[in-house]
C-alpha positions as CSV (number, residue, x, y, z in Angstrom):
1,A,5.9,-16.7,-16.4
2,S,2.2,-16.7,-16.0
3,S,0.1,-13.7,-17.0
4,P,-1.3,-11.6,-14.2
5,P,-4.9,-12.3,-13.3
6,V,-7.7,-10.3,-14.8
7,V,-8.9,-7.7,-12.2
8,V,-12.7,-7.0,-12.1
9,D,-13.9,-3.4,-12.1
10,L,-14.3,-2.6,-8.5
11,A,-15.9,0.8,-9.2
12,A,-18.9,-0.7,-11.1
13,R,-20.8,-1.4,-7.9
14,S,-20.5,-1.4,-4.1
15,N,-18.4,-4.2,-2.8
16,E,-18.6,-5.8,0.6
17,L,-15.5,-6.7,2.6
18,I,-15.6,-10.4,1.8
19,E,-15.7,-9.7,-1.9
20,L,-12.7,-7.4,-1.8
21,V,-10.8,-10.1,0.2
22,D,-11.6,-12.7,-2.4
23,V,-10.2,-10.4,-5.1
24,A,-7.1,-9.6,-3.1
25,L,-6.2,-13.3,-2.5
26,T,-6.0,-13.8,-6.3
27,T,-4.4,-10.4,-7.3
28,N,-2.0,-9.4,-4.5
29,P,1.6,-10.2,-5.5
30,A,2.5,-11.2,-2.0
31,T,0.1,-14.2,-2.0
32,R,1.4,-15.4,-5.4
33,Q,5.0,-15.1,-4.2
34,A,4.4,-17.0,-1.0
35,W,2.7,-19.8,-3.0
36,Q,5.5,-20.1,-5.4
37,L,8.1,-20.2,-2.6
38,A,6.0,-23.0,-1.0
39,Q,6.0,-24.9,-4.3
40,A,9.8,-24.5,-4.5
41,D,10.2,-26.0,-1.0
42,A,7.8,-28.8,-2.0
43,A,10.1,-29.6,-4.9
44,R,13.2,-29.6,-2.7
45,T,11.4,-32.1,-0.3
46,A,10.6,-34.4,-3.3
47,R,14.3,-34.2,-4.3
48,A,15.3,-35.2,-0.8
49,Q,12.9,-38.1,-0.9
50,S,14.3,-39.3,-4.2
51,A,17.6,-40.2,-2.5
52,Y,15.8,-43.3,-1.1
53,F,15.2,-44.7,-4.6
54,P,17.7,-46.4,-6.9
55,R,19.5,-44.4,-9.5
56,L,19.6,-45.6,-13.1
57,E,22.0,-44.2,-15.6
58,A,22.1,-45.3,-19.3
59,G,24.0,-44.2,-22.3
60,V,25.2,-45.3,-25.7
61,D,28.5,-44.8,-27.5
62,A,28.1,-45.1,-31.2
63,G,30.2,-44.2,-34.3
64,Y,32.7,-45.4,-36.9
65,E,35.9,-47.0,-35.8
66,S,38.9,-47.3,-38.2
67,F,42.0,-49.4,-37.6
68,L,44.7,-51.1,-39.7
69,F,44.9,-54.9,-39.9
70,Q,48.5,-56.0,-40.6
71,Q,48.8,-58.7,-43.2
72,K,51.8,-60.3,-44.8
73,D,51.7,-58.3,-48.0
74,A,50.3,-54.9,-46.9
75,P,48.2,-53.6,-44.1
76,V,44.5,-53.5,-44.6
77,R,42.3,-50.7,-43.3
78,V,39.1,-51.8,-41.6
79,D,36.2,-49.4,-41.1
80,Q,33.3,-50.5,-38.9
81,W,30.3,-49.1,-37.1
82,E,30.2,-49.7,-33.4
83,V,27.4,-49.3,-30.9
84,I,28.3,-49.8,-27.2
85,P,25.3,-49.5,-24.8
86,Q,26.0,-48.9,-21.1
87,A,23.8,-48.9,-18.1
88,S,24.5,-48.7,-14.4
89,L,22.2,-49.1,-11.4
90,T,23.2,-47.8,-8.0
91,W,21.2,-47.9,-4.7
92,T,22.5,-46.4,-1.5
93,L,21.8,-48.8,1.4
94,L,23.7,-47.2,4.2
95,D,24.5,-43.5,4.6
96,F,24.7,-43.1,8.4
97,G,21.6,-40.9,8.5
98,R,22.5,-38.4,5.8
99,R,19.4,-38.9,3.8
100,S,17.0,-39.0,6.8
101,G,18.6,-35.8,8.1
102,A,18.3,-34.0,4.7
103,L,14.7,-35.2,4.3
104,A,13.7,-34.1,7.9
105,S,15.3,-30.7,7.2
106,A,13.5,-30.3,3.8
107,E,10.2,-31.3,5.4
108,S,10.6,-28.8,8.2
109,R,11.4,-26.1,5.6
110,L,8.4,-27.0,3.7
111,R,6.2,-26.7,6.8
112,A,7.8,-23.3,7.5
113,A,7.0,-22.2,3.9
114,N,3.4,-23.4,4.1
115,L,2.9,-21.6,7.4
116,T,4.6,-18.5,6.0
117,S,2.2,-18.6,3.1
118,N,-0.7,-18.8,5.5
119,R,0.6,-15.8,7.4
120,V,0.9,-13.8,4.2
121,V,-2.7,-14.7,3.4
122,Q,-3.7,-13.4,6.9
123,D,-1.6,-10.2,6.4
124,V,-3.4,-9.6,3.1
125,I,-6.8,-10.1,4.6
126,F,-5.9,-7.8,7.5
127,A,-4.6,-5.1,5.2
128,V,-7.8,-5.3,3.1
129,A,-10.0,-5.1,6.2
130,R,-8.0,-2.2,7.6
131,G,-8.3,-0.4,4.3
132,Y,-12.0,-1.1,4.0
133,Y,-12.7,0.3,7.4
134,A,-10.4,3.3,6.9
135,L,-12.2,4.1,3.6
136,D,-15.6,3.9,5.3
137,A,-14.3,6.2,8.1
138,A,-13.0,8.7,5.5
139,L,-16.3,8.7,3.7
140,A,-18.0,9.3,7.1
141,M,-15.7,12.3,7.6
142,V,-16.7,13.7,4.3
143,G,-20.4,13.4,5.3
144,A,-19.7,15.1,8.6
145,A,-17.7,17.9,6.9
146,E,-20.6,18.5,4.4
147,G,-23.1,18.7,7.2
148,N,-20.8,21.1,9.1
149,L,-20.4,23.2,6.0
150,A,-24.1,23.4,5.5
151,R,-24.6,24.6,9.1
152,V,-21.8,27.2,8.8
153,V,-23.2,28.5,5.5
154,S,-26.6,29.0,7.2
155,V,-25.0,30.8,10.1
156,N,-23.0,33.0,7.7
157,E,-26.1,33.9,5.6
158,A,-28.0,34.7,8.8
159,A,-25.1,37.0,9.9
160,E,-25.1,38.7,6.5
161,Q,-28.8,39.4,6.7
162,R,-28.6,40.7,10.3
163,R,-25.8,43.0,9.3
164,T,-27.9,44.3,6.4
165,L,-30.7,45.0,8.9
166,G,-28.2,46.7,11.2
167,L,-28.5,43.9,13.8
168,A,-24.9,42.6,13.5
169,T,-21.5,44.2,13.3
170,L,-18.8,43.6,10.6
171,P,-16.6,41.6,13.0
172,D,-19.5,39.2,13.6
173,V,-19.9,38.7,9.9
174,L,-16.1,38.3,9.3
175,L,-16.0,35.7,12.1
176,T,-18.7,33.6,10.3
177,R,-16.9,34.0,7.0
178,Q,-13.7,32.7,8.7
179,T,-15.6,29.7,10.1
180,K,-17.1,29.1,6.6
181,A,-13.7,29.2,5.0
182,K,-12.4,26.7,7.6
183,A,-15.4,24.4,7.0
184,I,-14.7,24.5,3.2
185,Y,-11.0,23.6,3.9
186,D,-12.1,20.7,6.2
187,L,-14.4,19.4,3.6
188,E,-11.6,19.4,0.9
189,S,-9.2,17.8,3.4
190,A,-11.8,15.1,4.1
191,K,-12.1,14.4,0.3
192,V,-8.3,14.1,0.1
193,G,-8.5,11.6,2.9
194,V,-11.0,9.5,0.9
195,S,-8.6,9.5,-2.1
196,H,-5.8,8.4,0.2
197,A,-7.9,5.7,1.8
198,Q,-9.0,4.4,-1.6
199,A,-5.4,4.2,-2.8
200,E,-4.4,2.3,0.4
201,L,-7.2,-0.1,-0.1
202,A,-6.4,-0.6,-3.8
203,M,-2.7,-1.4,-3.0
204,A,-3.8,-3.9,-0.3
205,I,-6.0,-5.6,-2.9
206,G,-3.2,-5.7,-5.4
207,I,-4.5,-3.4,-8.0
208,P,-3.1,0.0,-9.2
209,A,-3.5,2.8,-6.6
210,N,-5.3,5.1,-9.0
211,Q,-8.1,2.5,-9.6
212,P,-11.2,3.5,-7.8
213,V,-12.8,1.1,-5.3
214,E,-16.4,1.4,-4.3
215,I,-17.4,-0.2,-1.0
216,R,-20.7,-0.9,0.7
217,R,-20.9,1.4,3.7
218,L,-21.0,-0.1,7.2
219,G,-24.1,1.9,8.0
220,D,-26.0,-0.1,5.3
221,L,-25.0,-3.5,6.9
222,P,-27.0,-5.1,9.7
223,L,-25.3,-5.3,13.1
224,P,-24.7,-8.8,14.6
225,E,-26.8,-9.6,17.6
226,A,-23.8,-10.9,19.6
227,L,-20.1,-11.8,19.2
228,A,-19.4,-15.4,18.2
229,T,-16.6,-15.8,20.8
230,T,-14.8,-13.9,23.6
231,V,-11.5,-11.9,23.3
232,D,-9.7,-14.4,25.7
233,A,-10.6,-17.3,23.4
234,L,-9.3,-15.4,20.4
235,I,-6.0,-14.7,22.2
236,G,-5.7,-18.4,23.1
237,D,-6.3,-19.4,19.5
238,A,-3.7,-16.9,18.2
239,L,-1.0,-18.2,20.5
240,A,-1.7,-21.8,19.4
241,D,-2.4,-21.3,15.7
242,R,-0.5,-18.2,14.5
243,P,1.4,-19.3,11.4
244,D,4.3,-17.0,11.9
245,L,5.1,-18.5,15.3
246,L,4.7,-22.0,14.0
247,A,6.8,-21.2,11.0
248,Q,9.6,-19.9,13.2
249,M,9.5,-23.2,15.2
250,A,9.7,-25.2,12.0
251,R,12.8,-23.2,10.9
252,V,14.5,-24.0,14.2
253,R,13.8,-27.7,13.7
254,A,15.1,-27.5,10.2
255,E,18.4,-26.0,11.4
256,E,18.7,-28.6,14.1
C-alpha cells in the first residue's frame, strides 16, 4: 500500500479556500478511494477487451524417463532425459455477442466509476467550502461576543459606580452582573463553536480533527463586482452535467 501523503502545516499561515481545496483533493481518503475504484474498473475493461485477442499457452514437460528394454538374454534398463515442449494458440472467432456484451458492460461500469469519482471530488470541494465558511462565521461570532462583552462590562462598571454614589439600587447592579455573566458565557460558547468548526473543516480536508487550521477571513477578501452567471444557468448546467446522475444512467446501461 502507498504511504499517506505528507500534510502541510495549515496553522503556519492563513489559507484561502482554493488552497484548502487543493490540499483536500490530495489528502482526503474519499478521493483516493474513488480513484482506486476507477482504476479497478479500468483494469476490468482492459480484461474484457483482451477477449478479442488470441490466447497463447506454452509449457514444457522435462525429466528423466526409465524403462526396460527386453532382450534375449536379460532385460536392459534404459534411462534417458526427455524434453517435450507444448504450445497452443486459440482465437475465438464467433461467440454470438458474448464478448461485445461483456465489453459494453465493463465500459459502462468504467464510465459510472469515473463519474462517481468526479462526484466524490465535488463532494469534497463542497465540504471544504462549507467548513471554510462555517469557520469564518464562527470567528465572526467570537468577535461579536467579545464586542458585546466589552459593552456589558462598561454598563456593569457604570452601574457599580452609580450605586457607590447612591444613584442606583442593588437590583440594578445585580441585573448588569447577570447580563455580564451571560455575555461571558456567550463568548465561551462562541469559542467552542470555533473549535467545532475547525474540527469539521479539518475532517473535510482529510487531516486529524485536532489539527488547527488557519483561514483567511472573508472580510479581508475583495468582493466581486458581479456574478459570472445566473442561477437559472447554474441549475441547467447541474441537470446536464451532474456526475451522480450520469453515473446512475451508466449503471443502468451496464445492467442492460
